[in-house]
C-alpha positions as CSV (number, residue, x, y, z in Angstrom):
1,M,-119.9,58.3,28.9
2,N,-119.5,58.9,32.6
3,V,-122.5,56.7,33.4
4,W,-121.1,53.8,31.5
5,L,-117.7,54.3,33.2
6,V,-119.3,54.3,36.6
7,M,-121.4,51.2,35.8
8,L,-118.3,49.3,34.5
9,L,-116.2,50.3,37.5
10,G,-119.0,49.4,39.9
11,G,-119.4,46.0,38.3
12,L,-115.7,45.4,38.3
13,I,-115.4,46.4,42.0
14,T,-118.4,44.2,42.9
15,F,-116.9,41.2,40.9
16,L,-113.5,41.6,42.6
17,I,-114.9,41.8,46.1
18,R,-117.0,38.6,45.5
19,F,-114.2,36.8,43.7
20,S,-111.7,37.6,46.4
21,F,-113.9,35.8,49.0
22,I,-114.3,32.8,46.7
23,F,-110.6,32.7,46.0
24,L,-109.5,33.3,49.6
25,F,-112.1,30.8,50.9
26,G,-110.1,28.0,49.3
27,K,-106.7,29.3,50.5
28,F,-107.3,29.6,54.2
29,D,-108.6,27.2,56.7
30,I,-111.9,28.6,57.9
31,P,-112.9,27.6,61.5
32,E,-115.9,25.3,61.7
33,V,-117.9,27.8,63.8
34,A,-117.5,30.4,61.0
35,R,-118.3,27.8,58.3
36,S,-121.5,26.7,60.0
37,A,-122.5,30.3,60.6
38,L,-122.2,31.0,56.9
39,H,-125.0,28.5,56.3
40,Y,-127.4,30.9,57.9
41,V,-126.6,33.9,55.7
42,P,-128.9,33.1,52.7
43,P,-132.0,32.5,54.8
44,A,-131.3,35.7,56.8
45,V,-130.9,37.8,53.7
46,L,-134.0,36.3,52.1
47,S,-136.0,36.9,55.3
48,A,-134.8,40.5,55.4
49,I,-136.0,41.0,51.8
50,V,-139.3,39.1,52.0
51,F,-140.8,39.8,55.5
52,P,-141.1,43.6,55.0
53,E,-143.1,42.9,51.8
54,L,-145.4,40.5,53.6
55,F,-146.0,42.3,56.8
56,L,-145.5,46.0,55.9
57,P,-147.1,46.4,52.5
58,N,-147.9,50.2,52.9
59,G,-145.1,50.9,55.4
60,T,-147.3,50.0,58.4
61,L,-147.8,46.6,60.1
62,D,-150.8,44.8,58.4
63,L,-151.7,41.4,59.8
64,S,-155.3,41.5,58.5
65,L,-157.0,39.2,56.0
66,S,-157.1,42.2,53.5
67,N,-153.3,41.9,53.2
68,I,-153.1,39.8,50.0
69,R,-149.3,39.6,50.1
70,L,-149.5,38.0,53.5
71,L,-152.1,35.6,52.4
72,A,-150.1,34.6,49.3
73,G,-147.0,34.2,51.5
74,L,-148.9,31.9,53.9
75,V,-150.0,29.8,51.0
76,A,-146.4,29.7,49.8
77,I,-145.2,28.6,53.2
78,V,-147.7,25.7,53.2
79,V,-146.6,24.7,49.7
80,A,-142.9,24.9,50.8
81,W,-143.6,22.9,53.9
82,Y,-145.3,20.0,52.1
83,S,-143.4,20.0,48.7
84,K,-139.9,21.0,49.7
85,N,-139.7,22.4,46.2
86,T,-138.4,25.9,45.8
87,L,-139.6,26.5,42.2
88,L,-143.1,25.1,43.0
89,T,-143.3,27.4,46.1
90,I,-142.4,30.5,44.1
91,V,-144.8,29.7,41.2
92,V,-147.7,28.9,43.5
93,G,-147.1,31.9,45.7
94,M,-147.0,34.2,42.7
95,L,-150.1,32.7,41.1
96,V,-152.0,33.1,44.4
97,L,-150.8,36.7,44.6
98,V,-151.9,37.5,41.1
99,L,-155.2,35.8,41.6
100,L,-155.9,37.7,44.9
101,Q,-154.9,41.0,43.2
102,W,-157.2,40.2,40.3
103,L,-160.1,39.4,42.7
104,S,-159.7,42.5,44.8
């Protein structure tokens, strides 16, 4: 029972924190500098999640051709550059990763 209570309270607290920013964002006039800076948050967070997986697969820097995650990431970058399609980029990147894992 304690686990469920902790999960429910954690979810509620998370919801209230996020909702408060959404609710307050419409009530106050946010300076243009802060508003433009907020546009960089999603790419920064995504980079913080993805780059360690690509460059540090075993906890050490690996820029070699044997790093299949880096190779799949490079293919995904090329697909993203040309297609500008997020879903296609993810699908192709994952397919290349699975194929390279299967081949190695």
